N, C-alpha and C positions, 0 to 999 in steps of 0.2 A: 808548622805555626811559624810564624812571622810576625815583627813588629811595624807598624806603619811608619812610625821614627826609630831612628837609632839608639837604645839605650844605652848608660854605663854599662850595664850589667853583659848586654850582648858583646860590646865592644872588649873586656876583658877575657871572654871566651875565643876572640877572633886575635889572628896574628897582628903583631905590631906594625906601624909604617902604613897602612891602609889609609885611602882619603875618604872621609866621613863629609866633611864641609870646608867649604870655601871660605879663609876668611877673609872676611869683608866686610864693610859696615854701605857700603850701598846698598841700594836695591837694587841688585842683580839675582835671579834664580839660574840654575842648570838643568832643566830640561833635559832629560837622557832615553834613549828607547832600546829596550833591548830584544836580540831574537829575530831583526830580519834581515836585511832586506825581504819583504814579502807583497806580490802582487798585489795591485789594488788596495790593500791595507797600509804599506807606507807610504803609497803614492799618494793616499789622501791624506796623511799626517804633514805631507808636506807641502799639501794648497792649505790645511788648515796655519800652518804654521805662517807661512806667505800673506796670509790674512793679516796675520799679527804681526807683521813684520818681528818673528822672534825665528833664534839660533837654538840648535840643538844639538846635543851628543847623541848617535846612533852605534850601540854596541854589537856587533853586527856578529852572526853567524858564518865563519867560511863558508858553511856547505851553501847555504841562501847567496851568499855573493856572487860563487860559482855558479851557480845556477840561474841568479838572475843580475847580469853584472851591470845592463843596463838603467837598473835599478838604483844601486852601487854609485854609478854616474849620476844620476839625477842628486842626491844625497847629497855629495861634494861639489857637483855643477852650482848647487841653492843655497852653498855656503857653510853649509854645516859640517860638524866635523865628525869623524865616527872612531871607534875605539873597539880591538878585539874581544871578542866573546868566544874563543875557541871555534874550532872547525865543526865539531859535531854534538856544541852542546853539553860540555861534560860537566857530572857533579864532582867537585874536585875531591869532596872526601870517599868516592866510590871507587879513584881511579888512582892509578900507581901513576909516581911521581913522573918517570920516565913517559908512560902514553900518556900524561897529561903535558908534560912539557911538548912532546911531539905532534901534538893536535894543535896547542898554541902556536908552532913554528909552521904547521900547514896552512894557518885562519892566517898568520903573518902575509905568508906570499902574495895574498891577495888583500888585505887589508892593512896599508901601511902607516901605522900607526904607536903612538908611545904611551896609549893609554889602553889599559885590560880591565875588566870587569870579569870577574867568575862566577858563570852560571848558579843559579840559586844564592848567589850569596856564599858559597862553601868555596873554602879555598884551605889548605892545612899552611902550617906553620913553614914545612921544606918549601911546600910551592909557592908562598909569598914571598921566605927568604933568595929565591932563586930566581921568580918574575919581577923583583922590583929592583933587579941590577939592571934592567931594561924598561921595564914600563912604570908607568903612575898604576896604581891598582886602586881602581875608584867605586865606593862603597856607596852609601845611600845618606840623606837623612831623611826623606819625606816620600813613602813608598804606601802608592795607592791600593795595591792587591786588585789592580784589573784582572789579573792571571786568576782569581781566585772563583769558581762559579758562584759562590755563596755571598760574595760582596757585590753587590748593588752598584750603581753607577753614585748615588748619591749618598751611599757610604765611602767610596773612592773616595770623591770628590772632599768628603769629611776627612778623610784620614789624612788628606796631603793637607787640606787648610789648617789641620790642627797642626801638623807640623814644621811646614815649610816658610820660613823665616830669612832674611838677608844672608847670602852663599849656599841655601840650601842646593841641595843635589837632590833632584826628584827622580823615580824613576815609573814610567811607563813601560808597554809592551807592543810593538807593532806586529802581531805574529796573529793569526788564523781566532786560536783559541780567546784572545782577550778585547779582539777589535772590535765586538760591539758596543762593550762596556765602555772601553780605552775612548775612541770616538765621539761618544756623548760626554766622556770626563772631560776630553782635552780641549776645546773652545770655554768650558766654563771655569778652568781652570788659568787659561790663559785671558780671559776676558776679566775675573776676578782681582790678579794681579796686575793686570796691564792699566786699568781702572786706579790701580792704588800708586799707579808712578813706577813699577817695577821693570827692571827691561832683561830678556831671556837670552842668554850666553851661552857659546859653546864652551868645553871645557876645552 
């Protein structure tokens, strides 16, 4: 189960100190991508972003950065920011603190960033408390659902448009599982908000 937005009830059950929204009245949005870099998919995302002069933040899995360092380099060279998404895409609720912290550390050896996003959005209070001393832990305010095969591209767009406003953090995924839906959604979301005068900025 997941929420397209970040309702107050969900936040009550999550650790404190997580970043769900950027406080601003400017027409700024923060597009984020989880799980890459992935050959073909991430490069296509970079191409679409360039078409709209949009910047984004890529929360990278360390194992993928290790496999595809040239794609990771392209993300940075294009002016986007990156964040730590653990080395093995671990679920914090199912992982001991010791193993989780070691995995984050392993990713940090490849991804030089003070931003962290927990895979699946799942992190315990003890994990968040420890990691928040070093990282800004970034969650979301608009979750399209591109990772869910039951969610169409049209529904994914609807989820984002329903939730995203000034300062919103939007989540999409540059992995193989999500690629078909995500690559249909991305240009439409960029066009919709660009036409309304929004700019897309990196975190």
